[in-house]
ChimeraX commands (.cxc) that place a marker at each C-alpha (Angstrom):
marker #1 position 0.00,0.00,0.00 radius 0.5
marker #1 position 1.12,3.53,-0.75 radius 0.5
marker #1 position 0.13,6.70,1.06 radius 0.5
marker #1 position -0.28,10.14,-0.46 radius 0.5
marker #1 position 1.01,13.49,0.80 radius 0.5
marker #1 position -1.02,16.67,0.42 radius 0.5
marker #1 position -0.16,20.22,1.49 radius 0.5
marker #1 position -2.98,22.75,1.82 radius 0.5
marker #1 position -3.50,26.30,3.14 radius 0.5
marker #1 position -5.00,27.16,6.51 radius 0.5
marker #1 position -5.62,30.41,8.37 radius 0.5
marker #1 position -4.82,29.31,11.96 radius 0.5
marker #1 position -2.65,26.48,13.33 radius 0.5
marker #1 position -4.52,26.01,16.63 radius 0.5
marker #1 position -8.04,25.88,15.19 radius 0.5
marker #1 position -6.76,23.46,12.55 radius 0.5
marker #1 position -5.12,21.27,15.21 radius 0.5
marker #1 position -8.37,21.17,17.23 radius 0.5
marker #1 position -10.46,20.26,14.18 radius 0.5
marker #1 position -8.23,17.56,12.71 radius 0.5
marker #1 position -7.29,15.97,16.06 radius 0.5
marker #1 position -10.37,16.52,18.26 radius 0.5
marker #1 position -13.14,16.40,15.64 radius 0.5
marker #1 position -11.80,14.12,12.90 radius 0.5
marker #1 position -9.62,12.01,15.21 radius 0.5
marker #1 position -6.40,12.40,13.20 radius 0.5
marker #1 position -3.05,11.87,14.90 radius 0.5
marker #1 position -0.78,14.92,14.92 radius 0.5
marker #1 position 2.68,14.60,13.40 radius 0.5
marker #1 position 5.44,17.17,13.14 radius 0.5
marker #1 position 4.71,20.87,13.42 radius 0.5
marker #1 position 6.17,24.36,13.59 radius 0.5
marker #1 position 4.53,27.73,14.13 radius 0.5
marker #1 position 3.75,27.83,10.34 radius 0.5
marker #1 position 2.66,24.24,9.49 radius 0.5
marker #1 position 1.37,21.04,11.02 radius 0.5
marker #1 position 1.25,17.45,9.74 radius 0.5
marker #1 position -1.54,14.95,10.38 radius 0.5
marker #1 position -2.05,11.24,9.86 radius 0.5
marker #1 position -5.18,11.52,7.71 radius 0.5
marker #1 position -6.49,7.96,7.57 radius 0.5
marker #1 position -3.02,6.60,6.79 radius 0.5
marker #1 position -1.95,9.51,4.60 radius 0.5
marker #1 position 0.22,12.53,5.39 radius 0.5
marker #1 position -1.41,15.92,5.07 radius 0.5
marker #1 position 0.42,19.16,5.83 radius 0.5
marker #1 position -1.54,22.25,6.80 radius 0.5
marker #1 position 0.44,25.41,6.03 radius 0.5
marker #1 position -0.46,28.86,7.33 radius 0.5
marker #1 position -1.45,31.14,4.45 radius 0.5
marker #1 position -2.90,34.60,4.06 radius 0.5
marker #1 position -4.43,33.66,0.69 radius 0.5
marker #1 position -8.16,32.90,0.74 radius 0.5
marker #1 position -9.45,29.47,-0.37 radius 0.5
marker #1 position -11.41,29.18,-3.58 radius 0.5
marker #1 position -15.16,29.01,-3.15 radius 0.5
marker #1 position -15.67,27.72,-6.70 radius 0.5
marker #1 position -18.05,24.77,-6.97 radius 0.5
marker #1 position -18.72,21.96,-9.43 radius 0.5
marker #1 position -21.86,19.92,-10.09 radius 0.5
marker #1 position -21.59,16.20,-9.28 radius 0.5
marker #1 position -24.64,13.97,-9.53 radius 0.5
marker #1 position -26.81,17.10,-9.57 radius 0.5
marker #1 position -25.27,18.51,-6.36 radius 0.5
marker #1 position -22.96,21.50,-5.93 radius 0.5
marker #1 position -19.68,20.51,-4.26 radius 0.5
marker #1 position -16.44,22.43,-3.59 radius 0.5
marker #1 position -14.27,22.22,-6.69 radius 0.5
marker #1 position -11.13,22.21,-4.53 radius 0.5
marker #1 position -11.43,19.41,-1.99 radius 0.5
marker #1 position -9.73,16.29,-0.69 radius 0.5
marker #1 position -10.84,13.44,1.50 radius 0.5
marker #1 position -10.68,9.75,2.23 radius 0.5
marker #1 position -12.33,6.58,1.01 radius 0.5
marker #1 position -13.20,4.60,4.14 radius 0.5
marker #1 position -14.66,1.20,4.96 radius 0.5
marker #1 position -18.38,1.60,5.75 radius 0.5
marker #1 position -18.04,1.06,9.54 radius 0.5
marker #1 position -15.33,3.75,9.72 radius 0.5
marker #1 position -17.40,6.08,7.48 radius 0.5
marker #1 position -20.47,5.56,9.69 radius 0.5
marker #1 position -18.44,6.21,12.86 radius 0.5
marker #1 position -16.94,9.40,11.41 radius 0.5
marker #1 position -20.39,10.60,10.31 radius 0.5
marker #1 position -21.72,9.98,13.82 radius 0.5
marker #1 position -18.69,11.71,15.37 radius 0.5
marker #1 position -19.22,14.78,13.17 radius 0.5
marker #1 position -22.96,14.87,13.91 radius 0.5
marker #1 position -22.24,14.67,17.66 radius 0.5
marker #1 position -19.73,17.53,17.30 radius 0.5
marker #1 position -22.40,19.67,15.60 radius 0.5
marker #1 position -20.60,19.77,12.26 radius 0.5
marker #1 position -22.33,21.47,9.37 radius 0.5
marker #1 position -22.50,19.25,6.31 radius 0.5
marker #1 position -22.16,20.96,2.93 radius 0.5
marker #1 position -23.60,17.80,1.46 radius 0.5
marker #1 position -25.54,15.70,3.95 radius 0.5
marker #1 position -24.53,12.04,4.31 radius 0.5
marker #1 position -26.22,10.12,1.54 radius 0.5
marker #1 position -25.95,7.20,-0.84 radius 0.5
marker #1 position -24.90,8.33,-4.32 radius 0.5
marker #1 position -25.47,6.24,-7.47 radius 0.5
marker #1 position -27.73,3.67,-5.74 radius 0.5
marker #1 position -27.82,0.27,-7.41 radius 0.5
marker #1 position -24.90,1.10,-9.72 radius 0.5
marker #1 position -21.36,-0.32,-9.58 radius 0.5
marker #1 position -20.13,3.02,-8.17 radius 0.5
marker #1 position -22.71,3.12,-5.32 radius 0.5
marker #1 position -21.19,5.02,-2.42 radius 0.5
marker #1 position -21.93,6.76,0.82 radius 0.5
marker #1 position -20.64,10.32,0.69 radius 0.5
marker #1 position -20.68,13.62,2.57 radius 0.5
marker #1 position -18.85,16.95,2.44 radius 0.5
marker #1 position -17.78,19.27,5.24 radius 0.5
marker #1 position -15.49,22.29,5.50 radius 0.5
marker #1 position -12.55,22.54,7.86 radius 0.5
marker #1 position -12.15,25.80,9.85 radius 0.5
marker #1 position -10.15,27.35,7.00 radius 0.5
marker #1 position -12.81,26.58,4.41 radius 0.5
marker #1 position -11.08,23.57,2.84 radius 0.5
marker #1 position -13.60,21.13,1.38 radius 0.5
marker #1 position -13.39,17.56,2.70 radius 0.5
marker #1 position -15.23,14.62,1.17 radius 0.5
marker #1 position -15.57,11.25,2.85 radius 0.5
marker #1 position -16.73,8.27,0.81 radius 0.5
marker #1 position -17.47,4.62,1.38 radius 0.5
marker #1 position -18.11,2.34,-1.59 radius 0.5
marker #1 position -20.65,-0.45,-1.28 radius 0.5
marker #1 position -18.24,-2.54,-3.38 radius 0.5
marker #1 position -14.60,-1.38,-3.44 radius 0.5
marker #1 position -14.30,-2.43,-7.09 radius 0.5
marker #1 position -16.72,0.41,-7.88 radius 0.5
marker #1 position -14.18,3.08,-6.90 radius 0.5
marker #1 position -13.10,3.53,-10.52 radius 0.5
marker #1 position -16.31,2.41,-12.23 radius 0.5
marker #1 position -17.63,4.63,-15.01 radius 0.5
marker #1 position -20.67,6.78,-14.18 radius 0.5
marker #1 position -22.78,9.06,-16.28 radius 0.5
marker #1 position -21.72,12.68,-15.91 radius 0.5
marker #1 position -24.34,14.95,-14.34 radius 0.5
marker link #1:1,2 radius 0.2
marker link #1:2,3 radius 0.2
marker link #1:3,4 radius 0.2
marker link #1:4,5 radius 0.2
marker link #1:5,6 radius 0.2
marker link #1:6,7 radius 0.2
marker link #1:7,8 radius 0.2
marker link #1:8,9 radius 0.2
marker link #1:9,10 radius 0.2
marker link #1:10,11 radius 0.2
marker link #1:11,12 radius 0.2
marker link #1:12,13 radius 0.2
marker link #1:13,14 radius 0.2
marker link #1:14,15 radius 0.2
marker link #1:15,16 radius 0.2
marker link #1:16,17 radius 0.2
marker link #1:17,18 radius 0.2
marker link #1:18,19 radius 0.2
marker link #1:19,20 radius 0.2
marker link #1:20,21 radius 0.2
marker link #1:21,22 radius 0.2
marker link #1:22,23 radius 0.2
marker link #1:23,24 radius 0.2
marker link #1:24,25 radius 0.2
marker link #1:25,26 radius 0.2
marker link #1:26,27 radius 0.2
marker link #1:27,28 radius 0.2
marker link #1:28,29 radius 0.2
marker link #1:29,30 radius 0.2
marker link #1:30,31 radius 0.2
marker link #1:31,32 radius 0.2
marker link #1:32,33 radius 0.2
marker link #1:33,34 radius 0.2
marker link #1:34,35 radius 0.2
marker link #1:35,36 radius 0.2
marker link #1:36,37 radius 0.2
marker link #1:37,38 radius 0.2
marker link #1:38,39 radius 0.2
marker link #1:39,40 radius 0.2
marker link #1:40,41 radius 0.2
marker link #1:41,42 radius 0.2
marker link #1:42,43 radius 0.2
marker link #1:43,44 radius 0.2
marker link #1:44,45 radius 0.2
marker link #1:45,46 radius 0.2
marker link #1:46,47 radius 0.2
marker link #1:47,48 radius 0.2
marker link #1:48,49 radius 0.2
marker link #1:49,50 radius 0.2
marker link #1:50,51 radius 0.2
marker link #1:51,52 radius 0.2
marker link #1:52,53 radius 0.2
marker link #1:53,54 radius 0.2
marker link #1:54,55 radius 0.2
marker link #1:55,56 radius 0.2
marker link #1:56,57 radius 0.2
marker link #1:57,58 radius 0.2
marker link #1:58,59 radius 0.2
marker link #1:59,60 radius 0.2
marker link #1:60,61 radius 0.2
marker link #1:61,62 radius 0.2
marker link #1:62,63 radius 0.2
marker link #1:63,64 radius 0.2
marker link #1:64,65 radius 0.2
marker link #1:65,66 radius 0.2
marker link #1:66,67 radius 0.2
marker link #1:67,68 radius 0.2
marker link #1:68,69 radius 0.2
marker link #1:69,70 radius 0.2
marker link #1:70,71 radius 0.2
marker link #1:71,72 radius 0.2
marker link #1:72,73 radius 0.2
marker link #1:73,74 radius 0.2
marker link #1:74,75 radius 0.2
marker link #1:75,76 radius 0.2
marker link #1:76,77 radius 0.2
marker link #1:77,78 radius 0.2
marker link #1:78,79 radius 0.2
marker link #1:79,80 radius 0.2
marker link #1:80,81 radius 0.2
marker link #1:81,82 radius 0.2
marker link #1:82,83 radius 0.2
marker link #1:83,84 radius 0.2
marker link #1:84,85 radius 0.2
marker link #1:85,86 radius 0.2
marker link #1:86,87 radius 0.2
marker link #1:87,88 radius 0.2
marker link #1:88,89 radius 0.2
marker link #1:89,90 radius 0.2
marker link #1:90,91 radius 0.2
marker link #1:91,92 radius 0.2
marker link #1:92,93 radius 0.2
marker link #1:93,94 radius 0.2
marker link #1:94,95 radius 0.2
marker link #1:95,96 radius 0.2
marker link #1:96,97 radius 0.2
marker link #1:97,98 radius 0.2
marker link #1:98,99 radius 0.2
marker link #1:99,100 radius 0.2
marker link #1:100,101 radius 0.2
marker link #1:101,102 radius 0.2
marker link #1:102,103 radius 0.2
marker link #1:103,104 radius 0.2
marker link #1:104,105 radius 0.2
marker link #1:105,106 radius 0.2
marker link #1:106,107 radius 0.2
marker link #1:107,108 radius 0.2
marker link #1:108,109 radius 0.2
marker link #1:109,110 radius 0.2
marker link #1:110,111 radius 0.2
marker link #1:111,112 radius 0.2
marker link #1:112,113 radius 0.2
marker link #1:113,114 radius 0.2
marker link #1:114,115 radius 0.2
marker link #1:115,116 radius 0.2
marker link #1:116,117 radius 0.2
marker link #1:117,118 radius 0.2
marker link #1:118,119 radius 0.2
marker link #1:119,120 radius 0.2
marker link #1:120,121 radius 0.2
marker link #1:121,122 radius 0.2
marker link #1:122,123 radius 0.2
marker link #1:123,124 radius 0.2
marker link #1:124,125 radius 0.2
marker link #1:125,126 radius 0.2
marker link #1:126,127 radius 0.2
marker link #1:127,128 radius 0.2
marker link #1:128,129 radius 0.2
marker link #1:129,130 radius 0.2
marker link #1:130,131 radius 0.2
marker link #1:131,132 radius 0.2
marker link #1:132,133 radius 0.2
marker link #1:133,134 radius 0.2
marker link #1:134,135 radius 0.2
marker link #1:135,136 radius 0.2
marker link #1:136,137 radius 0.2
marker link #1:137,138 radius 0.2
marker link #1:138,139 radius 0.2
marker link #1:139,140 radius 0.2
view
């Protein structure tokens, strides 16, 4: 298995630390006063302080508006369900409520979107059948 690395902008180190560790349950890695690393479901993400605003541009997917710039994780259904419950208990606001997308198709998946405190879009998915992760779907 391989892990990915992603660096992304944030506005505040401490609010980012609280969100990724306390809300999402990520383990904190290395950090300085300008950046912080997290174990994001087995992948390394690096949050870097930036004064540049995040894009608010959206894209239509399956008839729903989602943040064009986003990242996330594909999780086993029990982990996805637990994260959804954890976010609901924390009072998170869902940009796209937890739902099943493409029901009955090879790409059937649970999905939801949230924003981190800096406005970064996060998508969490869980495929009914992992082989559907790269299945073709009709564009909407």
